[in-house]
N, C-alpha and C positions, 0 to 999 in steps of 0.2 A: 774399746774396740780392739779386737784381736788383730794381730799382724796379718793373718791370712785374709780376714775381711777387708782390711785396708788395701792389700795387694789386689784383691779382686775388684774393688772399687776403682783403683787406679787403672787397672787393665780395661775396665769398662769405659772409663773416661777416655783413655787413649784410643780405643776402638771407635768411639763416637767422634772424637776429634779427627781421626784418619778418614772416616767416612765423609765428614763435612768438608775436609780438605780436598778430597777427590771430587765432590760435588762442585766446589768452587772452581777447581781446575777445569772441569767439564764446561761450566758456564763461561769461563774465560775463552776457551777454545771455540765455543759456539759464537760468542760475541765477535771474535776476530774473523771467523769465517763469514759471518753476516756482514761485518764491516768491509771486508775485501769485496764481497759481492756487490754491495751498494756502491762502492767506489767504481767498480767495473760498469755498473749501470749508468752512473753519472758520466763516465767517459763515452759510452755509447750515445747517450742523449746529446752530449756535445758534438759528436760526429753527425748525428741526425740534424742538428742545427745548421751545420755547414754543408750538408748533402744537397744535391739538386732534387727537385720535386719528384722526379720519377723514381728515385731510390728510396725515398722516405717511407712509403708503405711497407717495403720489404724490411727495412731496418726496424720499423716500429713492430712488425710481427716478430722479428728475432728477439727484440728486447721484451716483448710481452711474454713470449715463451720462456725466456730466461728468468724473468721475474716470477712467473708461475712456478717454476721449478724450485725457486728459493722460498716463496711465500707458502706454498701448499703444505710442506712439512711443518712449518711453524703453526699454521692454522690447525692442522691435524693434532699436533702436540697440545695446543691450547684446548681443543675440544676434548681430547682424551683425559687431560688433567682435571677438567671440570666434572667428569663423571664420577 
């Protein structure tokens, strides 16, 4: 194998590795964002548990909208990746 061919292969491998590293970093960022959102939802559910009966419908609507804003992009991403 010529030295030039070897260098080209090494560069291709490095580019591939860098691309995968960026993908992993993106997945980690998305995971932590989702984790923080779920912890927030858990906190609101705890508040709903302690709220009086007249406040519960409003709080439930707030949490429903918040969850929809989190889940809709995930569902759309899943549907688009299956195409």
